[in-house]
N, C-alpha and C positions, 0 to 999 in steps of 0.2 A: 504493500500500500504506500509506504514511504517512497519507494522508487517511482511508483506511478505518479504520486503527487509532485515529486521533483521534476519528472518528465513533463507533466502538464504545465508546471510553472515555467520551465525552460521554453516550452512552446509558446506561452503567452508573451514572454519577454521578446522572443524573436519576432512574433507577429506585430509587436508594438514598434519595431524599428521601421523607419520610413524607407521607401524605395530610393535608389540613388538619385540625387538631384532634387528631391522633394524637401522643401524648407518649411512648409506649413500645410495644414489641412483645415478646411472649414466645412463642417458637416460631411466629411468624407471626400470633399473636393480638394485635389492637390494644387498647391501653389509652388512652382519650381524655381530653382536658382536662375534658370534661363529668363523667366518672366521678371524677376527682380533685377537681373543684370541689364535687361533691355532698358528699364527706366533709370537704372543707376548711370548708365552711359550718357543718357540725355542730360544729366545734371553735372557732368564734368566739363570744366573749361580746358580745351585742348592745349591752351598756351600757359596754363598754370601748372605749378609743380604737382606731380602725382600725390594723392593723399596717402597718409600713412595707413598701415593695416588697421589701427584702431579707428581712425577717421572713416575709412572705407566700411568697416563693419558697422559702425554707428549709423552711417547713412543707409546701409542696406537693411538694417533692422527697422529703421523708420519707414523705408519704402515698403518693406514686407508688411508692416502694420497697416499701411494704407491699402495695400492689395487685399489684406484680410477684410478690412472694412468694405472695400469694393465688392468682394465676393459675397459677403453677407447681404449687402443691399441688392446685388444682382440676383441672388437666390430668392430674395423676397419679391423682386419684381416678377419673376416667373410664377411664384406661388400665388401672387395677387392678380395675375393676368395683366401686368403693366409693362411687359417686355416690349421694346420698340418694334414696330412693324417694319417690314421691308421698305414700304413707301417712305416712312419717316427717315429711315437710314439713308435712302437714296437722295431725298431732298437735302439732308444735311451734307451728304457727300458732295452733291452738286454745288451747294453753297460754299463749302470749303475749297473746292477746285476752281470755282468761277473766276477769281481774280487772276489766275495764272494761264499762260499758254501751256500747251501740253509738255513742252520741253522744260519750262519752269516748274511745272507741277512734279514732273519726274525727278528734277533736281532737289526739290523740297523733300520728297519722300526719301531719296537716297541720303540726303544730309541727316535725316532722322533715323536712318536704318530701318525704314518701313517699306512694306509692300502695300499694294492696293487692298489686298485682303486684310492686312493688319489694320489699316486705317478704317475700313468698314467695320471690323470687329470692335475697334475702340469706340467708334461712333455709336454702334449699337449698345455697347456697355454703358457709355456715359449718358445716352438718352434714357436708357432703362433706369439707371440709378436716379437721374433727375426726376423721372416720373414718380418714383417712390417718394423722394423728398418732397415733391410738390403735393402728393396725395396725403402723406403722413405728417408733414411739417408745415409747409407753406399755407396749405388750405386751412389750417387751424389757427392761423395768426389773425388777430383782429386788432386794429388800431382805432380806438374811439376818439371822438372829439375831446373828451375829458383827458385822455392820455396826452393828446397834443397840447392842450392848455397847461396841464401839469408840467410837462417837459419844458415848455417855453418859460413858465414862471420860475422853475428851478434853475434854468440856464439863461436867464434874462441877459446877463452881461455878455454871453457868447454871441448875441445878435447885435451888439453895439459895435459898429464899424468905426474904428479909431482914425482911419486915414483912407484916402482914395485907394481903391483896389481895381486891378485890371485883369480881366480874364483873357488869357493869351493862349494861342496855339502856335506851334513852330514847325518849320521844316529845317532840318540840319543837314548840311553836306560837308564832309570832311575830306581833306586831301590825302588820307591814308587809309589802308585797309583795316577794317574792324572785324575781328573774329566773332564778336557778339552781335553782329548785324542781324536784324529781324524784320526788315521791311518785306512786303509781299512780293516784290519783283526781284528780291535778292540783288538789288542794284547798289553797287558800292564803288564810288570814285576812289582811285588809288594814287592820283597825283594832283598837284594844284591845278594844272591845266584842265584835267578831267573834271575836277570839282567846279571850276569856274564855268565850264561849258554846261555842266549839268544844272547848276544854279540858274544860269541864264535861260536854259530850255524850260525849266519848271516855272520860272517867272513869266515866260511867254504863255505857257498853258493856263496859268492862273489869270492872266490879263484877258484871256478870251473866254473866261467863265468856268474853267474847270473847278471842281469841288475841292476846297482846301484839304478837308479831312481825308478824302480819297487819295489825293496826291501825297499827303504825308504818310498814309499807310503804305502806299506803293513804293515811295522813293526816299523818305526821310531816313537818315543814317543815325538817328538817336535811338538806341534800343529801348530806352525808358519810356518814350512817348509815341513812337511811330505806330504802335499797335492801337493806340487810342486816338488816332487822327491828329497827333501832335499836341493834344490838350495838356496845358500846363496848370490848369485851374486858375484860381485868383492869386495874383501877385500883389502884395502891398507896395505902395509907392516908395517906402523906405528901402525895400529890397531892390527896386530899380536903381536907386542911388548907389547901391553897392555893386551893381553889375557894370559891364562895359559901357562907357558913355554913349557909344554908338547905338547900343540897344535901348538905353533910356530915351535918347533923342527920338528914335524911331517910334517907340511906343507912345510918347507924348504927342507925336504929330498925327497919330491915327484917330479916327472916329470909329465907334462901334460898327463892326462889319467890314471895315477896310483892311486891306492887305498891304504890307510894306513892299518895297523893292528888295533887292538882294543886299543884305548887310554884311560887310566884309569885316571879319574879326581876325584876331591873331592866329587862331587854330581852326577856323571853320567859316563857312558861309551860312547865313540864316535868312529865312523869310518868315515874318511874323504876321499873325492875324489878331486884331483886337476884337474878341468875341463880344465882350461887354465891359462896361465901366460902372463901378459902384461908388457913389458919393459917401462920405463919412456920415455917421449918425446912427441912431437907434432904429433897427429894422423891426417893424411891428408884426404881430402875428396875422394881421389882416392882409399882409403881403403874400400873394399866392406862392411865391418862391420860398418864403420862410416856412409856410405851412407844409409845402412839399418836402423841404429839407428836414423838418421835424418828423414828419411821417416816415420818411425813408430811414432816418436814424433809428426811430423806435422799432420799425419793422425789421431792420437788419440786426438789432440787438436781440429781439425776440427770436428771430430765425436762428441765430448762432446758438442761443440757449437751448431751444427746442431740438435743433439738429444734434447737438452734443448729447442731450438727454436721450433722444430717440436711438442714437447709435449705441449708447451705453446699454440700453435695454435690449437692443438687438443682439449685442455681443453676449449678454447674459443668457439669451435664449439659444445661442449657437454653441456647437461643440468645436472648439478651436484648439489645435495643437501647433505650437510654434517650435519646430525642431531646431531652427537656426539659433533661436534664443537659448534653447537648452544646451546646444553644443558650445555656445559662447560661454555660458555659465560653467559648464563642466570643464572647459579648457582654461578657465580663469582669463578669458578674453584673448587667448592666444591661438584661436582657430586659424589655421593656415589658409587664408583666402588671398589669392594672388590677384592683384589689380593691375593689368597691363594693357589697357586699351590704347591703341596707337592713335586713334582719333575718336572724337566724341561729338555728337550732335549738339546744337545749341539748345534744343528743347523738344519735348514731345509734342506731337500735334494735339493730343488731348491728355493733359497731365492727370495723375491719379487723384481720386476724390479725397478732399480734405475733410 
């Protein structure tokens, strides 16, 4: 009997070991090292020093945790009948592809280490997850007039504009190659002559009525703002005084809606648009923009709170085994994970769910 018991125990221990390359399971669904590495590579800067083993493991553990969350929500989308339909996936795929020529689109996929099937699968997953969040979280958020009034009263000083503010958008062209470039056309000037020609060409397009935000998304070389159409938000007048005098002069000469000419700076060429100008003084709740800002702020806070709580409950209901974490603990953080990617993409087409 003792021999049989030991044999049974030995069999259970062997059965609990994961298959090669499996780093976690969620309700029996495997998440592999290949999946983690795919997203890991998108977060590396090819021009930065390679991370240490500790740094690499820490990042991979974080990515794995996000993939676990994604898998939980994806399984829920299937159970609730909320998985994205083929038509929805194709619509989103077409939307993603539309700004590019076929060659540009293929270059974007290659830069991210993606295939067309990978992209469609990511789209389906992200749409399905968002449908769960919309159904289980967003649909349950209510912002009442009293909520708005209370928030405004508690944050009254926040709506007192102390000085003139300028809402700006920009297009940036630099005379050097930027490995972090993220504009939609993958267009990057590499010399001063190229940058000057590009700036003049974009100025010409804008003068004939081209949409500033679309031009910024297609061609601006600022990785921080190109994705949002060049939007810089509101800039206080005091901040303008601390910037290049040429920029301040250009902004002060514009009226809302107007676009500057090419501004020549020491390290770049810029084109600015003054979207709006705000005078100093107390902004009242009767201002529609203030009301919308308050509602958005309250909604976002509630969504973050409910999303975190919903995900915590969903994890409680799931059977999760994180084999990578177990191995890291058992090896005292010395798990031999080799990180030697020669190149790394700038970012995933669809990042993992936060």
